[in-house]
C-alpha positions in Angstrom: 187.9 144.1 232.3 190.0 147.1 231.5 192.6 148.7 233.8 191.5 152.1 235.1 193.1 155.0 233.3 195.7 156.7 235.5 195.1 160.3 236.6 198.3 161.3 234.9 199.5 163.1 238.0 201.2 159.7 238.3 202.1 157.6 235.3 200.4 154.4 234.2 202.7 151.4 234.8 202.7 147.9 233.4 205.2 145.1 233.2 206.3 144.3 229.6 205.4 140.6 230.2 201.8 141.3 231.1 199.5 139.8 228.4 197.8 143.1 227.7 200.8 145.4 228.2 200.5 146.8 224.7 196.8 147.6 225.1 197.2 149.2 228.5 200.0 151.4 227.2 197.9 152.3 224.2 194.9 153.1 226.4 196.9 155.3 228.7 198.7 157.0 225.8 195.3 157.7 224.2 194.0 159.3 227.3 197.1 161.5 227.6 196.8 162.6 224.0 193.2 163.6 224.5 194.5 166.2 226.9 195.9 168.0 223.8 192.9 168.3 221.4 194.3 171.3 219.5 197.1 169.4 217.9 196.7 167.6 214.6 200.3 166.5 213.9 201.9 163.7 215.8 205.6 163.1 216.4 207.5 160.5 218.4 211.0 161.4 219.6 212.9 158.3 220.6 215.9 159.2 222.7 218.9 157.0 223.2 221.9 155.5 221.5 222.7 152.3 219.7 226.1 152.2 221.5 224.6 151.0 224.8 222.3 148.1 225.2 220.2 149.7 227.9 220.0 153.0 226.2 219.0 151.5 222.9 215.3 151.3 223.9 214.4 154.6 222.2 216.2 153.9 218.9 214.8 150.4 218.7 211.2 151.8 219.2 212.0 154.5 216.5 213.3 151.9 214.0 210.2 149.7 214.5 207.9 152.7 214.1 209.8 153.9 211.0 209.3 150.5 209.3 205.5 150.2 209.8 203.9 153.3 211.1 201.2 155.5 209.5 202.6 158.3 207.3 201.2 161.0 209.5 203.4 159.9 212.5 206.8 161.6 212.3 209.6 159.6 213.9 212.8 161.1 215.2 215.5 158.8 216.7 216.2 155.4 215.1 219.1 152.9 215.2 220.4 154.5 212.0 219.9 158.1 213.1 219.7 158.1 216.9 218.7 161.2 219.0 221.0 161.5 222.0 222.7 164.0 224.2 224.9 165.4 221.4 222.1 166.1 218.9 218.9 166.4 221.0 218.8 170.2 220.9 219.3 170.3 217.1 216.7 167.6 216.6 214.1 169.6 218.5 214.9 172.7 216.4 214.6 170.6 213.2 211.3 169.2 214.4 210.0 172.7 215.2 210.9 173.8 211.6 209.3 170.7 210.0 206.1 170.4 212.0 203.3 172.9 213.1 202.6 172.6 216.8 202.8 168.8 216.9 201.8 166.6 219.9 205.1 165.0 220.8 205.4 161.5 222.4 208.9 161.1 223.9 210.3 157.6 224.5 213.4 156.8 226.5 215.0 154.1 228.7 215.5 154.8 232.4 216.9 153.1 235.5 215.0 152.3 238.6 214.7 149.9 241.6 215.3 146.2 241.0 211.6 145.4 241.5 210.7 147.9 238.7 213.0 146.5 236.0 210.9 145.6 233.0 208.1 148.1 233.8 206.8 150.5 231.2 205.5 153.9 232.3 203.2 156.2 230.3 202.7 159.7 231.6 201.6 163.2 230.9 204.3 165.8 230.8 207.7 166.1 229.2 210.5 163.6 229.3 213.6 164.6 231.2 216.3 162.7 229.2 219.6 162.1 230.9 218.3 162.6 234.4 219.4 159.1 235.5 223.0 159.8 234.5 223.1 163.4 235.8 223.0 165.1 232.4 221.3 168.5 231.9 219.3 168.1 228.6 216.2 169.9 227.2 212.8 168.4 228.2 211.0 166.6 225.3 207.3 166.2 224.5 204.0 166.6 226.1 203.6 162.9 226.8 206.3 160.4 227.6 206.9 156.7 227.7 209.8 155.3 229.7 211.0 151.7 230.0 212.9 150.8 233.2 215.7 148.7 231.7 218.0 148.2 234.7 218.9 149.2 238.3 219.9 152.7 239.3 222.2 153.8 242.0 225.7 152.9 241.2 227.9 153.2 238.0 224.9 154.0 235.8 226.9 154.0 232.5 228.2 150.6 233.3 224.8 149.3 234.2 223.3 150.6 230.9 226.1 148.9 229.0 225.3 145.6 230.7 221.6 145.5 230.3 220.0 142.4 228.7 219.1 143.0 225.1 216.3 140.6 225.3 214.4 142.7 227.8 215.0 145.9 225.9 213.8 144.3 222.6 210.6 143.0 224.2 209.9 146.4 225.8 210.5 148.1 222.4 208.0 145.8 220.8 205.3 146.6 223.4 206.0 150.4 223.2 206.2 150.6 219.4 203.0 148.6 219.0 201.2 150.9 221.5 202.4 154.1 219.8 201.4 152.7 216.4 197.9 151.9 217.6 197.4 155.4 219.0 198.9 157.0 215.9 196.4 155.2 213.7 193.5 156.2 215.9 194.8 159.8 216.0 195.1 159.9 212.2 191.6 158.7 211.7 190.3 161.4 214.1 192.0 164.3 212.4 191.4 163.2 208.8 
């Protein structure tokens, strides 16, 4: 039996260890994308840095997508070329020049309560990168995916540096597989 699709006033959430985590994320992402039928191009902006274990979720997702995603999915933010606080604005400008009104899926790590670590959230609306570490950065995307990689509340930079890579890698696998599934379906729809 399938999980009901969230209303997108609140995000869909699933633990990365759930046997159908990838499929639930893909279903929720597909539902969110259907809210934007006027877009044909699809982009994924994966925010984060490879210099911090916890904040590497986005670049890991981007690198996995870059290796084996459909050609009609544009990926910004990989381990080799991360999108982070310093270059986020210029990346968004570049994307606007290269693409014509794309639907943008934004991916980033976030911090949360201890009981939420390991959960992946898919939601409608832009991502607010840097909010967990009090940075004022531009919002990204129409749809977002966040992975709760560690606990918020005290010394966030230190916490991100000391996040288990195993959890981040497994979450990146779930997210990249879900985005790939949706991108393939989206490409078939617009071709």
